C-alpha positions as CSV (number, residue, x, y, z in Angstrom):
1,M,24.6,-29.9,-15.8
2,S,26.4,-29.3,-12.5
3,L,25.8,-26.9,-9.6
4,D,28.7,-24.7,-10.8
5,S,26.7,-23.9,-13.9
6,F,24.2,-21.8,-11.9
7,P,25.4,-18.2,-11.7
8,I,24.2,-17.8,-8.1
9,T,26.9,-20.2,-6.9
10,R,29.5,-17.5,-7.8
11,K,28.1,-15.2,-5.1
12,W,27.2,-18.0,-2.7
13,P,29.7,-20.8,-3.3
14,A,28.6,-24.2,-2.1
15,K,30.8,-25.9,0.5
16,Y,28.7,-29.0,0.2
17,P,27.6,-29.2,-3.5
18,D,25.9,-32.6,-3.0
19,R,23.3,-30.9,-0.7
20,I,20.2,-28.9,-1.4
21,Q,21.3,-25.3,-1.6
22,L,18.9,-22.9,0.2
23,Y,19.0,-19.1,-0.4
24,S,16.9,-17.5,2.2
25,L,16.4,-15.2,5.2
26,P,14.4,-16.1,8.4
27,T,11.2,-14.3,7.4
28,P,7.8,-16.1,7.5
29,N,8.2,-17.2,3.9
30,G,11.8,-18.1,4.3
31,V,11.5,-20.2,7.3
32,K,8.8,-22.4,5.7
33,V,11.5,-24.1,3.7
34,S,14.2,-24.3,6.4
35,I,11.6,-25.8,8.7
36,A,10.5,-28.3,6.1
37,L,14.1,-29.3,5.4
38,E,14.7,-29.8,9.1
39,E,11.5,-31.8,9.5
40,L,12.3,-34.0,6.5
41,A,16.0,-34.4,7.5
42,L,17.1,-33.6,4.0
43,P,20.8,-32.5,3.8
44,Y,21.0,-28.9,2.9
45,E,23.3,-25.9,3.0
46,A,21.8,-22.5,3.9
47,H,22.9,-19.2,2.4
48,L,21.8,-15.9,3.9
49,V,20.3,-13.4,1.4
50,S,20.7,-10.1,3.1
51,F,18.0,-7.5,2.3
52,D,20.2,-4.9,4.0
53,S,22.7,-5.4,1.2
54,N,20.0,-5.8,-1.5
55,D,21.3,-9.3,-2.2
56,Q,17.9,-10.2,-3.6
57,M,18.5,-7.6,-6.4
58,S,21.9,-8.9,-7.4
59,P,22.3,-10.4,-10.9
60,E,23.3,-13.7,-9.3
61,F,20.1,-14.0,-7.2
62,L,17.9,-12.8,-10.0
63,S,19.4,-15.6,-12.2
64,L,17.7,-18.0,-9.8
65,N,14.5,-16.1,-9.0
66,P,13.6,-13.2,-11.4
67,N,10.9,-12.2,-8.9
68,N,13.7,-11.2,-6.4
69,K,12.0,-12.9,-3.5
70,I,13.3,-15.5,-1.0
71,P,13.3,-18.4,-0.5
72,A,14.8,-20.2,-3.5
73,I,16.6,-23.6,-3.8
74,I,18.7,-25.7,-6.0
75,D,18.5,-29.4,-5.5
76,P,21.6,-31.0,-7.2
77,D,19.8,-34.3,-7.2
78,G,16.5,-33.3,-8.7
79,P,14.2,-35.4,-11.0
80,G,16.2,-37.7,-13.1
81,G,19.3,-37.0,-11.1
82,Q,19.6,-33.5,-12.7
83,P,19.8,-30.2,-10.7
84,L,16.5,-28.5,-10.2
85,A,16.1,-24.8,-9.3
86,L,12.9,-23.6,-7.7
87,F,11.5,-20.4,-6.2
88,E,8.1,-19.7,-4.5
89,S,7.8,-21.2,-1.0
90,G,4.6,-23.1,-1.7
91,A,6.1,-24.9,-4.8
92,I,9.3,-25.7,-2.8
93,L,7.3,-27.2,0.1
94,F,5.4,-29.4,-2.3
95,Y,8.5,-30.5,-4.1
96,L,10.4,-31.3,-0.8
97,A,7.5,-33.3,0.6
98,E,7.2,-35.3,-2.6
99,K,10.9,-35.9,-2.7
100,A,11.0,-37.2,0.9
101,K,7.6,-38.8,0.7
102,R,6.6,-37.2,4.0
103,L,4.6,-34.3,5.3
104,M,2.0,-34.9,2.6
105,P,-0.9,-37.4,2.9
106,A,-0.7,-40.5,0.7
107,D,-4.4,-40.3,-0.2
108,R,-4.9,-38.3,-3.4
109,A,-7.9,-36.4,-2.2
110,A,-6.2,-35.5,1.1
111,R,-3.2,-34.3,-0.9
112,Y,-5.3,-31.9,-2.9
113,E,-6.9,-30.7,0.3
114,T,-3.5,-30.1,1.8
115,L,-2.6,-28.0,-1.3
116,Q,-5.8,-26.1,-0.8
117,W,-4.7,-24.9,2.6
118,I,-1.3,-24.0,1.3
119,M,-3.0,-21.8,-1.3
120,F,-5.2,-20.4,1.5
121,Q,-2.0,-19.2,3.2
122,M,-0.3,-17.9,0.0
123,G,-3.4,-16.1,-1.3
124,G,-4.8,-14.9,2.0
125,I,-2.9,-15.2,5.2
126,G,0.5,-14.1,3.8
127,P,-0.6,-11.1,1.8
128,M,-3.1,-9.9,4.4
129,F,-0.9,-10.4,7.5
130,G,2.0,-8.8,5.6
131,Q,0.0,-5.7,4.8
132,L,-1.2,-5.4,8.4
133,G,2.4,-5.7,9.5
134,F,3.2,-2.7,7.3
135,F,0.5,-0.6,9.0
136,V,1.4,-1.7,12.6
137,K,5.2,-2.2,12.6
138,F,6.6,-0.2,9.7
139,A,6.0,3.1,7.9
140,G,2.2,2.7,7.8
141,K,2.0,3.2,11.6
142,D,2.6,6.9,11.0
143,F,-0.5,7.2,8.8
144,E,-3.2,9.3,10.5
145,D,-5.9,7.7,8.5
146,K,-6.5,4.3,10.1
147,R,-9.0,3.1,7.6
148,P,-6.3,1.2,5.5
149,R,-5.0,-0.4,8.7
150,D,-8.5,-1.4,9.8
151,R,-9.2,-3.0,6.5
152,Y,-6.3,-5.4,7.0
153,V,-7.2,-5.9,10.7
154,N,-10.7,-7.0,9.7
155,E,-9.6,-9.3,6.9
156,S,-6.9,-10.8,9.1
157,K,-9.5,-11.5,11.8
158,R,-11.7,-13.1,9.2
159,L,-8.9,-15.4,8.0
160,L,-8.0,-16.3,11.6
161,G,-11.7,-17.2,12.1
162,V,-11.6,-19.5,9.1
163,L,-8.5,-21.2,10.4
164,D,-9.8,-21.4,13.9
165,K,-13.0,-23.2,12.7
166,R,-10.9,-25.6,10.6
167,L,-8.8,-26.5,13.7
168,E,-11.8,-27.2,15.9
169,G,-11.4,-30.8,17.1
170,R,-8.2,-31.2,15.0
171,R,-4.6,-31.5,16.1
172,W,-3.3,-30.0,12.9
173,V,-4.8,-28.4,9.8
174,M,-5.2,-31.8,8.2
175,G,-6.2,-33.6,11.4
176,D,-3.9,-35.9,13.3
177,E,-1.2,-35.6,10.5
178,Y,1.3,-32.8,10.6
179,T,1.8,-31.6,7.0
180,I,3.3,-28.9,4.9
181,A,0.0,-27.0,5.3
182,D,1.0,-26.3,8.9
183,I,4.5,-25.4,7.9
184,A,3.1,-22.9,5.4
185,I,0.6,-21.3,7.8
186,F,2.0,-21.0,11.3
187,P,5.2,-19.0,10.6
188,W,2.8,-16.3,9.5
189,V,0.6,-16.6,12.5
190,R,3.6,-16.4,14.7
191,N,4.9,-13.3,12.9
192,L,1.5,-11.6,13.2
193,V,1.4,-11.8,17.0
194,G,5.1,-11.7,17.6
195,F,7.2,-9.6,15.3
196,Y,4.4,-7.4,14.0
197,G,2.8,-7.1,17.5
198,A,-0.7,-7.2,16.1
199,G,-2.1,-9.7,18.5
200,D,-4.3,-7.2,20.4
201,L,-5.6,-5.6,17.2
202,V,-6.8,-8.9,15.8
203,E,-8.0,-10.1,19.2
204,F,-5.8,-13.2,18.9
205,S,-6.7,-14.5,22.3
206,T,-10.2,-15.3,21.0
207,F,-8.9,-17.7,18.4
208,I,-8.3,-20.5,20.9
209,N,-7.7,-23.3,18.4
210,V,-5.2,-21.2,16.4
211,K,-3.3,-20.4,19.5
212,R,-3.3,-24.0,20.7
213,V,-1.9,-25.3,17.4
214,L,0.6,-22.4,17.1
215,D,2.0,-23.3,20.6
216,A,2.3,-26.9,19.5
217,F,4.0,-25.9,16.3
218,I,6.6,-23.7,18.0
219,E,7.5,-26.5,20.4
220,R,8.7,-28.8,17.6
221,P,12.6,-29.0,17.6
222,A,12.7,-28.8,13.8
223,V,10.6,-25.7,13.9
224,Q,12.8,-24.0,16.5
225,K,15.9,-24.7,14.3
226,G,14.2,-23.7,11.1
227,L,13.1,-20.4,12.5
228,V,16.6,-19.2,12.9
229,T,18.0,-20.6,9.6
230,P,19.9,-19.1,7.8
231,A,21.4,-17.4,10.8
232,R,21.5,-13.7,10.7
233,P,24.9,-12.0,11.3
234,A,25.6,-11.0,14.9
235,A,24.6,-7.4,15.6
């Protein structure tokens, strides 16, 4: 089986078919994978999936991810040397860390604990921060009834409190070691206070440990590059 056998390559041809093919957009979920690829120094080729053009609903993209969400990848050199297609950012992070044998603790118990915090992001932080963003940044801001917004404000604050307590006395989520748990969580924190502009609503300044680690995360060169990959077209 070759890369050409995947229908998605007809819409996004691979210039470098020996590299991991990334189909994404620089959203909080999308940049998890581009950051991980940069941190791990794995060769990859990024393809922009434009929501403005409904690329995520195209037959080619749906052939790779029937859930029509970014990111998704094809690794031409997957297990056993065969191509592997994956969607869901958490699954991709775990796969890439295992492939490179980095960004994941070697100790088995610590590995499961790392996965626990990735699930915390996927099941809590992502959905809750995303809903709050709807009510603050997008159409929800016009709703006169603020009870739905406040529900997500309160839950987002609770989640930030859980994370802040976890980071007390720790450099990163797992301690001194930077892992895919940090890569999963902090793009969403950045989006909450940056793009969504919800920092004041959630009283972000009170979560001093979260802010400290967010600042350290953003300073990493691989993070800075991953945050703008794939590049959006010039306005």
